[in-house]
C-alpha positions in Angstrom: 135.3 69.3 125.1 131.9 70.0 126.9 129.9 67.6 124.5 132.4 64.9 125.5 131.7 65.2 129.0 127.9 64.4 128.5 126.8 60.8 128.3 123.3 58.9 127.6 121.5 58.5 131.0 120.9 54.8 130.0 124.8 53.9 130.2 124.6 54.1 134.3 121.2 52.5 134.4 121.7 48.9 135.4 125.0 49.6 137.5 123.3 52.4 139.2 119.9 50.2 140.2 122.1 47.5 141.1 124.3 49.7 143.6 121.1 51.1 145.0 119.8 47.6 145.8 123.0 46.5 147.2 123.4 49.5 149.4 119.9 49.2 150.8 120.6 45.3 151.4 123.8 46.4 153.4 121.9 49.1 155.4 119.0 47.1 156.3 119.9 43.4 156.5 121.1 44.0 160.3 117.5 45.1 161.1 115.5 42.8 159.1 117.8 39.8 159.1 116.6 38.5 162.5 113.3 37.8 161.0 115.0 35.0 159.1 117.5 34.1 161.8 120.1 35.5 159.6 122.0 38.2 161.9 124.6 39.2 164.1 124.2 39.9 167.7 122.0 41.7 169.2 120.0 39.5 166.9 116.7 41.2 167.5 115.1 43.2 164.7 115.4 46.9 164.3 117.9 46.9 167.2 120.3 50.0 166.7 124.0 49.9 167.8 126.8 52.4 166.9 128.6 49.6 165.1 125.8 49.0 162.9 125.7 52.8 162.3 129.6 53.1 161.4 129.7 49.5 159.5 126.6 49.0 157.9 124.1 52.1 157.9 126.6 54.7 156.7 128.3 52.5 153.9 125.1 51.1 152.7 123.8 54.9 152.4 126.9 56.0 150.5 126.6 52.9 148.3 123.1 53.8 147.6 123.5 57.4 147.1 126.4 56.6 144.5 124.2 54.4 142.8 121.5 56.8 142.4 123.9 59.6 141.2 125.0 57.1 138.7 121.5 56.1 137.7 120.3 59.8 137.0 123.5 61.5 135.9 123.9 62.4 132.3 127.5 64.3 133.1 130.3 62.2 133.1 132.2 63.9 136.1 129.2 63.6 138.4 128.6 60.1 137.4 132.3 59.4 138.2 131.9 60.8 141.6 128.7 58.6 142.4 130.6 55.4 141.0 133.6 56.6 143.3 131.3 57.0 146.4 129.9 53.5 145.9 133.5 52.1 145.7 134.4 53.7 149.0 131.0 52.3 150.7 132.0 49.0 149.2 135.6 48.9 150.4 134.4 50.1 153.8 132.0 47.1 154.1 135.1 44.9 153.6 137.5 46.6 155.6 135.4 48.2 158.5 134.6 45.1 160.1 138.2 44.2 160.5 139.6 48.0 161.2 136.7 49.0 163.1 136.8 46.7 166.2 140.3 48.2 166.8 139.2 51.5 167.4 137.7 51.1 170.8 136.8 54.6 171.3 134.6 54.6 168.2 132.7 51.4 169.5 132.7 49.9 166.0 131.7 46.3 167.3 130.1 43.9 164.5 128.7 41.5 167.0 128.8 38.1 166.7 127.2 35.9 163.8 124.5 33.5 165.2 123.6 30.0 164.2 125.5 27.1 162.9 128.9 27.1 161.1 127.3 27.3 157.6 125.1 30.0 158.7 127.6 32.1 160.4 129.9 31.9 157.0 126.9 32.9 155.2 126.4 35.7 157.7 129.8 37.1 157.2 129.6 36.7 153.4 126.2 38.4 153.1 126.9 41.3 155.7 130.3 42.1 154.8 133.1 40.4 152.8 130.8 38.8 150.0 128.8 42.1 149.7 131.9 44.3 149.6 133.2 42.2 146.7 130.1 42.4 144.8 129.6 46.2 145.5 133.4 46.8 144.4 132.7 44.8 141.3 129.6 46.8 140.2 131.0 50.2 141.0 134.5 49.4 139.3 132.3 48.5 136.0 130.6 51.7 136.4 133.6 53.9 136.7 135.1 51.9 133.5 132.0 52.6 131.6 132.2 56.3 132.3 135.8 56.4 131.8 135.8 55.2 128.3 134.9 57.7 125.4 133.3 55.7 122.7 132.6 56.3 119.1 129.2 57.2 119.7 130.2 59.8 122.2 132.7 61.4 120.1 130.3 61.7 117.2 127.6 63.0 119.3 130.0 65.8 120.6 131.1 66.7 117.4 127.5 66.9 116.1 126.7 69.0 119.0 129.7 71.3 118.4 129.4 72.0 114.6 127.7 75.2 114.0 124.7 75.3 111.7 125.9 76.3 108.2 124.9 79.9 107.2 122.9 80.6 104.3 124.8 82.0 101.4 123.8 85.4 100.1 122.7 84.0 96.4 120.7 81.3 98.1 118.8 83.9 100.1 118.3 86.1 97.1 117.0 83.0 95.4 114.6 82.3 98.0 113.4 85.8 98.4 112.9 85.9 94.6 111.0 82.7 94.6 108.7 83.8 97.2 107.9 87.3 95.5 107.2 85.1 92.4 104.7 83.2 94.3 103.1 86.2 95.9 102.6 87.7 92.5 101.3 84.6 90.6 98.7 84.3 93.4 97.6 87.9 93.4 97.1 87.6 89.6 95.2 84.4 90.1 92.6 86.2 92.5 92.2 89.2 90.2 91.4 87.0 87.3 88.8 85.0 89.4 87.3 88.4 90.6 87.2 89.5 87.0 85.5 86.3 85.7 83.2 86.3 88.8 82.0 89.9 87.8 81.4 89.1 84.0 79.3 86.1 85.1 77.3 88.2 87.6 76.9 90.9 84.8 75.7 88.4 82.0 73.3 87.0 84.1 71.6 90.4 84.9 
């Protein structure tokens, strides 16, 4: 059972990396977007608001953290946790901009998209709804990949669970006897070499 819970780290490499990038985009785009005239009000770079904290920074951090867990984890339940954390962050990107402004005490205002009609549509897609769709797609794929126990996983788990076969008494005795035979032959050869050397020395003298 424990062997099935382990997975190769390469399984979550692509999805984890994509989630990290998507989360970083969601958390940073409200601060760097004004440099490219791609922003919600206040359209000034690196301007902090409580709305950006609740609707962009926190969900972006959750998605990036979930992607990092998926990327490095080799344990199935931990990778599942990271993938579901990314799912929740992506869902909040999509729903937070709709629900947040109704919670007046939390001051979760998104601001107003700037630019023309096409630019405002792209800002809505890139900041919230479109970003949420992409994150949910990637995170759902990660959940699915870590939910399936493949044939390779089952084989690795079975191989890890099987104990090493113990040597039989007959094979142990045979191995011991063979080692003794080799040692005896080597000692006899050494003695023969020594005797030959003595004969050669005596004949020369």
